[in-house]
N, C-alpha and C positions, 0 to 999 in steps of 0.2 A: 325405610321408605317414609318419605315426608307426607304427613297428613295435612290436607288443606280444607278450608271451609267450602271451596268451590268444587272439590272432587273428593268427598269423604269416602267414597267406595272405591277409589283408585281405579276409575274407569279409563280406558284408552291405553296409551303407551306411556309408562312411567319410567324414566331413566333411573338406573341404579348404578352401582360401581362396576363398570365393565359389562353391564347387562341391561335388559329392559323388561319390565313386567307388562304384560298385555292382558287386558280384560275387556270383553265385549258382551253385550246383551243380545242373545239370539235364541229365544225360548223354543222356537219351532224347528231349529236346525237339528239334524242327526249327527252332525260333526262340524267342527270349525278348526282351521289351521291358520297360523300366521305365516305369510310369505313375504319375502323382501330381499333386499340386496345382501343381507347377512346370511341367507341360505339359498342363494341363487334361485329364488322364487319357487322353491320345491315344496309343495304342500305336504309331502310325506315326512319332512324333516322335523317340523315343530307343530304337531297337533296340540290343541288346547284341551284342557280337562274341564268337563262339565261340573258346574257348581249349582247350588240351590238357587231357585228363582230364574233359571234359564240363562245364567251367566256362564261364560267360558273364559278360562284364564291359564296363563303359563308365564314363567320367567325364562327368558332366552339369553344365554350367555353370548357375548360377542355382538349383540345388537346394540348400536350406539347412536347417539344423537347425530342427525344429518342424513341417516340412511332412510330410504323409502321403503314403505311396506303397505300391505293390505291384508284383509281377512278373506280367506277362501271358505265359503260356506256351502255345506251340502244339505239339501232338503229333498228327500225322495231321490229321484234320478237326476235332479238338477245339481250342478256345481257352478258356482259363480263367485266373483270377487267383488268386495265392497271396500270402500274407504272406511276408516275408523270413524264411527259416529262422533267420537270425542277428539278427532284429529286436531292437533294444535297448529299444524302447518301443512299446507298443500303446495307441492312442487309446481312451479309456474309452467314448466314445459310438459310434464307427464300427467299433471293433475292427480298425482298419487299422494297418499299420506306420507308425512315425514316425521320421524322421531324428533321431538323438540324438548330441550332441557330449559325450563323457565328460570333456573337458578343461575344461568351463565350471564344474564344481564346484571350489571352493577349500577344501581340507582345513584344519581348524583345529587338528588334533592330529597328532602323529607316529604312525606305525604302532605298535600296542601290542605289548609283549612279554607274551604270555600267562603267567599264573601257572604255577609249576611244577605239573605234572600231578597230583602227589600232594597239592597244596593247592587243587585246583579243587573248587568246588561249582557244578554246572550247574543252571540253571532253564530248563525247556522252556516255550515260550509260542507261542501262535497269534496272529498280528497282528490278525486280524479280531474276536477275542473277548476279548482281554486287557483292553482298555478299550472300552466301547461307544461307537460314533459317535453323532452327533446323530440323533434320531428313530429310534433303534435300527438305524442303518446300521452296516456293518462298521467296526471300528476302523482307525486309521491309524498310521503310524510316529510322527507328531508327538505323538499322544496317549501313546504308550509313553514318549517322551522325558520327558513330565511325571511318569512313575512311576519314572524311574531313581533319584531320591533314595531312594525307598522300597526299591527292590531293593538299592541300596548298603547301606542301614541293615540290611536283612535279613541281609546278609552274603554273598550269592551273588556270584561273580566271573566267571561266564560265562553267557550266554544262548544257549540252543539255539532257533533260530527255525524253526518249521515252514515248509515251502516257500512263499516269497512270490512265486514266478514266476507269470506271467500265466496265468489260468485262465478258462474260459467262465462267464458269469454274474457275479453279485455276491458269492456266498459259496462257499467251498470249504475243505476241510481243506488243500488245496494240492497233493495228490498226483495230481490230474487235470490237471496243467499242460499247456498247449497251446503256449506260446512260451517255451522254456527260458532264453533269453537276456534276456528282458524282465521287469522287476519289475511286479507287479500294479498297475494304475493306481488301483484303488479303495483301495489301501493308501497311495497317494501317489506311486508311480513311482520311477524310479532315483535322482534327486537327493534325494528324501525319505528313501530307504533309506540313502543316504550320510550325510545329516545325523544320522540315528538312530545309525549306527555311530560317527560322529564324537563324538556326545554320550556314547554308552556308553563309548568309550575315554577320554573326559575323566574318567569315574568309575572308570577302571581295570577296567572290565567288558568281557570279551572276547565276541566274537560267533562262534557256531558255527552254520553254515547247513546246513539239511537239503536235500540234493539228490536228485533222482529220476532214475535211469538204468535202472531195471528195466523201465520201460514209459513211453510218452508217451501223453497223452490220457486216455481214448479219444474224447471228444466234441469237435466243432468244431476238428479238428486239421489245420492246414495242411500238416504234414509227410506226411499220408496221401496216397499216390499222387501225390507232389509234382510229378513231371514228366509224369504221365499213364501211366507204365508200372507194371505190377504182374503178378504171377503168382498163379494160384489165387484171384484177386479179393482179394488181401491188400494189404499196406500200401505196396508199392513200394520205392523206392530206400533209404529210411531204416530199413526193417524186414526181418526175416526173412519170406520168402514161402513157407515150408513149415511143417512141424509145430512148428518152434522158435518160431513167432510167438506161440503160446499163452501167456497169463499169466492170473492170477486177475482181471486188470482188462481183459481183452479180448485180441484177436489183434494185439497192439501192442508186441511186444518188439523193440527196436532190433537191427539186424544188426551184432553185435560183430565179425564177420569182415570187414566191408567197410571199407577204409582210410579213406574219407571220413567214415563214421559214427563210427569210432573217434576220428578227429581232432575231429569235432564235439563229442563228449562230453568229450574231453580239454580242448578249448578252453573249454568251458563251466565245467569245474571250476576251471581256472586264472583265468577271468574274475573269479570272486568273490574269489579270494585276491589277485590283482594289483590290479585296478581298485577293488574295493569294500573291500579291506583286511580281509576277514573273517579270523578267527583259527583257523578249523577248519571241516571239512566232516563232516557225518554222512550216510552213504550209506544210502538207504532200501532195505530188502529186498535185500541182496546175494545172498541165497539164490537169487533169481530172475534174477540176472545170471549166476550160475555154474552153474545147473541148470535144465533145461527145465521140470520140474514140481515144483520145490521138494522133491525127494526126496534128502535128504542121504546116505541109505544106499545109493543106486544110482548107481555111477560111470558106468553106461552112459547116464545122462541128463545127465551133466555137459556144460557148454558151455566147452570149452577156451579159446576166444577171449574169452569173458566173463571168465574168470579172468585171462588175460594182459592184458586191458584194465585190470582193477583194479590189477594189478601195475604197469603202465606209468604210470597216473595217480599212484599213490603214489610211484613213483620220481621222477616229475616234481616232485611237491610237495616231497619231501625235497631234491631238487637245487636247486630255485629258491626254496623257502619253508621253510627249516629252522625247526623249532620249532612249525609249525602242526600242529594236532591233527586226525587223521582217524579217524573212528569208523564201524564197520560195524554195521548192524542185520541180523543173520543169525539169531540165536536158536537155533542148532543146536549150540552149545557146541563149535564147530570150532576147534581150536587153530591151524590153518593160516592162518586169517584174520589173525591177529596175529603170525605169524612173518615174518621179514624176507624180501624178495624173493630175496635171495641164498641163502636156505635153501629156496626154492621156495614160500614163503608169499605171501599177497596184500599184505603190507606195511602193514596198518592199525596204528595206534598202540593202538587199543582197540576193544572191541565191546560192544554192549548184552548184558547177561548174564541169560539165562533161568534159569541155575542159581541165581540169587539171587531174582529177582522172583517166580517161580512158587511155591516153597515158603514164602517169607515171606508173600505174600498169602494163600495157603491156610491158613496156621497162625494168622493173625489173624482171618480171616473165619469159620472154623469156629464153630458155635454152642456146641458142647460142649467144655469143656477137655480131656476125655478123648481127643478126636480130634486134639489137637495133638501133633505129633511133634518132640521135641527133637533127635532124630537128624537129621531133615530140616533143621531150623534150623542145627544145627552144620555140616552139609555146605555149606549156603548161605554160611556165614561163611568157610569154609576154601577154597572153590573158587577157582581162579585159572587163567589161561591161561599156559602155558609158564613156570610158576613165577614169574610176574610179576603182582603184585596190581593194578598200575595198567593192565593190559591189559583191565580190565573196567569198564563203566559200570553202576552198581547203582542200583536205584530200586524203589519200591513202587507208584508211579503214573506213567502216561505217557498220551499220546493214544490209544495202542492198548489199553492195559490198562483204560482208563476208558471204553471204547466197544466197538463190535463185539459187542454182546450182553452186555457187562459194564458196570460202573459204578464210580464212585469208591469207595474202601474204606469210608468211613462209610455209604454207601448199601448196599454189599454186606453190611456187618455188620448194619444195621438199617434196611431200606427205609422203615419207617413212622416212624422217629425218628432221622434222620440226624445230628442234633446231640445225641443222647442220650449218657448216661454211657459206655456200652460202645462206641459209635461213636467217641467222642473218645479213650477210653482205648486202644483197640486200634489205631486208625489212627495215633496218635502213637507207639505202641510200634513199629510197622513203620517209621515215619520215624526213630525212634531207632536202629534197626538199620542203616538206610541210612547214617546219618551217623556210625556208629562202626565200620563194617566196612571192611576194606581194599578199595580200589577208588576209582573216581571217582564220587562220589554225585551224583544228579540228582533234582530235584523237578519236579513238574508244576504249571502255573499254577493258583493258587487252593488248592492242597493245604494251604498254610500258614495259611489261615483257614477251613478246613473246608468248602470248596465241595463240593456234593453232586450227586446225579444222575449223568448220563453226559456225556461230552464231545460237544458238537454245535457245528457252525460257525455256527448261527443263534441261539445263546444265549451272551450275554456273561457274564463273571464278575460275580458279585453282590458289589460292593465294600463294600456295607453290612455284610457279614459280617466285614470287617476290624475294624470297631468292635465288633460283637456278640461276636466271638471273639478279642478283642485278647490275652487270656491265652494262647490256643493259638498265636497268631501269635508271642508272645514266647517260647513254648516252642521253636518252630522257630528263631527268631533265636538263642537261647542255644545250641541244639544246633549250629547252623552255626558260630557263633563258637568253640565248643569244638573242632569238627572242624578248623577252620583254625588252631587254636592262637593265636587273637587275644588271649587273656588270658595267654599265655605259660606255661601250666601243664598243657597236654595235648598236648605235641609227639608223643607216641606215636600219636595218632590220624592223624597225617600219615605215619606210618611204614609199612613193608611187612609187619611181623611181627604174627602173631596166634597165640595158644595157647588153645584152648578146653579149660579144665582142670576145669570143673564142669558136669556134665549130670545133672539130677535129673528122671527120668521121672515120678515120682509127684507131686511138687509143681510140676512144669512150670517149672523154673528152669534157666537157662543162664548161665554166667559165663565171660568170656574176658579175656585179658591182651593188650594192645596196646603196642607200643614201636617206637621208631626206633633209638636207640642205648642206651636204658636209663638208669635213674637218676631222681632227683627231677625233677619237672615233665615227665618223659618217659614213664616207665612209667604206663600207664593200666589200670584195671580197670573192666570194664563188666558189670553184673549185670542180667539181664532176667527178668521173671516173666510167664509165659503162663497164669496162673491168676487166677480171680476172688477167691481167698482172699489175705489178707495174711499175711506171715510176720514176726512180731514180732522185735525186737532179740534177737540171739543165734543167728540162722541163720548157720551157720559156712560160710565160704568160704576157699579158699586164697589167700595173698598172697605175692608174690615177694620182698618185702624187709621188714625190721623197721621200726618207727616208725609215725607217724601218717599215715593215709590220709584225705584230706579229700574229703567228698562235694561234688563240683563241680556236679552236676546231679541233680535228683530230679524225674522227670516227674509225680510225685504232688503237687507243691507247689500249695497253694491259690491262689497268685498266677496259676497257669495256668488254673485253673477253680475257682469257689467250692465246688463239690461234690466236689472231690478231697479226699483224707483227710490229706494232709501226713504220711504215715507215713514216718518216717526215724529214724536214730539221734538221740537228743535233743541230743547235743553237736555233731552235724554232721560227725563223723569216726569212723573205725574205728581202733582201736589194734591193730597186728599183734603177735601173741603167738608165742613160739617153740614153737608146737605144729604139727607137720607135718600137712598136710591137702591133699587134691586133688593130691598129688604135689609140693607145695611145702613149703618149710621153715617157713613161717609161715602163720598164719591169724587170722581175726577174725570177730566176730559183727556182722551187719548186720540191719536191718529192711527187708523187701521189700514194697512196696505192690502192690495188685492191678494186674495188667497194667502194671507199672511198669518203668522203666529208670533205673538209677543209673550215674553216671560218677564214678570216684574217681582221685585222683592225690596225690602227695606234694609237700611243699615242700622247698626246698634247705636251708634253715636250720632248726636246732632251735628249739623254742619258738614255732613259728608260731601266730598267733592266728586262730581260725576267722573267715573272712570272712562277711559277711551273705549270706543266701539271695538267689539271683538274682531 
């Protein structure tokens, strides 16, 4: 029997040679049987033997992978059937557990070494909507494989996958999962997920998986009153049975203080890293793991065992899977999430950053220029956790920001004209800040071809917009390539350093300096305009070094959209003059387009000839 890090106690159904070992935790049961296709669903054929700690186990000859099964549990006069809490596969039609052999999949690639975190560009996607299935059915992993060349050419090098664990019905965001160890059958099931990861790794694209431990369910949940016991008519052995059960998604918070539940969640996290070879985990709403009511300011409502569970899982990941990225979605700007466990922190590598997304979205969505705050933008650029820029994931769109009463930025800007001039201008301005600010940048599916409306699990991306807005798509691609320094002349965008040296409240302009080690091809200047007015050549900004500063990117280029103005310096560069300005020894004049963003850097050798516009 093979021992794994993600299932050291051999829970669930473990295929053997011509047999299967079954083990289930049901401490309050008076009897447990395994029933399935291998015994005509007869509970008298294979009763399980009780073990210490409330576990029940048995080896069943003739039970083989692919066969469906459940556990029949007796508690008092009650007899009922439950899916395996550790079920690795759920049948699409019957919603029953399926014996699954993880060793049948043959990997075609070696485990990927995720790109350095300062060079990551993440793309968040939802399996069911990324590519539409036939007759508008949910998309599947195989269809995403067909889009991997596109994602590779776009320049992203990590995909964050919204939860693909089994859920009730045909469609879901994924956060209402019912079987945490099973991959949703409508997406293709576990082997299909592995083929997708394999294919992504062949393109050097990492996979970050969204996991949900703040609640389970709430609907069609086998874990609910699993062995028939509960208190206060609540969830039973897997859940808190007192006031701590409450979450915004129901009375379904796992009991983080119970050893078997802690082990269950820990095993689940390590499953994806070990067996599925994912390159990182994004933990959904850690705020509701560490606090009963999501009140970051009230320590009396903290859940100490929830915090220690996060610490334990992160310690296990660092120990067994060094280099894998763990991300917390907490949104409370709590520095302790990304402090090491040795310091008392939760040990995450990074966290979604509300200090960036909220002010950036607000300042591009406002109708009036006068309402835009350059101070708020500056603070969003400079914010960091524990003095480490890479501890934050920054974005302007996500599944949360583009739903829940909100919509994608183009829709928020102009609901009646989501592909209009201002929607295009200001949404790409926000994206420009995402891809030039210190942190780990993230995009949301379809953002790069101006998908509109709000995120829904029953509405697939409109891929015809990729052709309609091919110029906008190229804008994103150019930004991503510059962010990753793929042209070799913007290394500073991968660096940790930033100096916001120019803030113009009247003209709504902000300029900042990025660098890693400094010098030609490293130092980068980013200038952004939050005004509908253009500023013609001669608008002075400070520059850190003498010489020629090449305009590497101009979001106003007509190649991105025919109604853009192409306002820029006519020679494509700025000559730094020995005239102090903005606290720097040198300065130069630039032209700034409406709601535009410019990226400048220097060449190493003198006499550099201006390259063609992108």
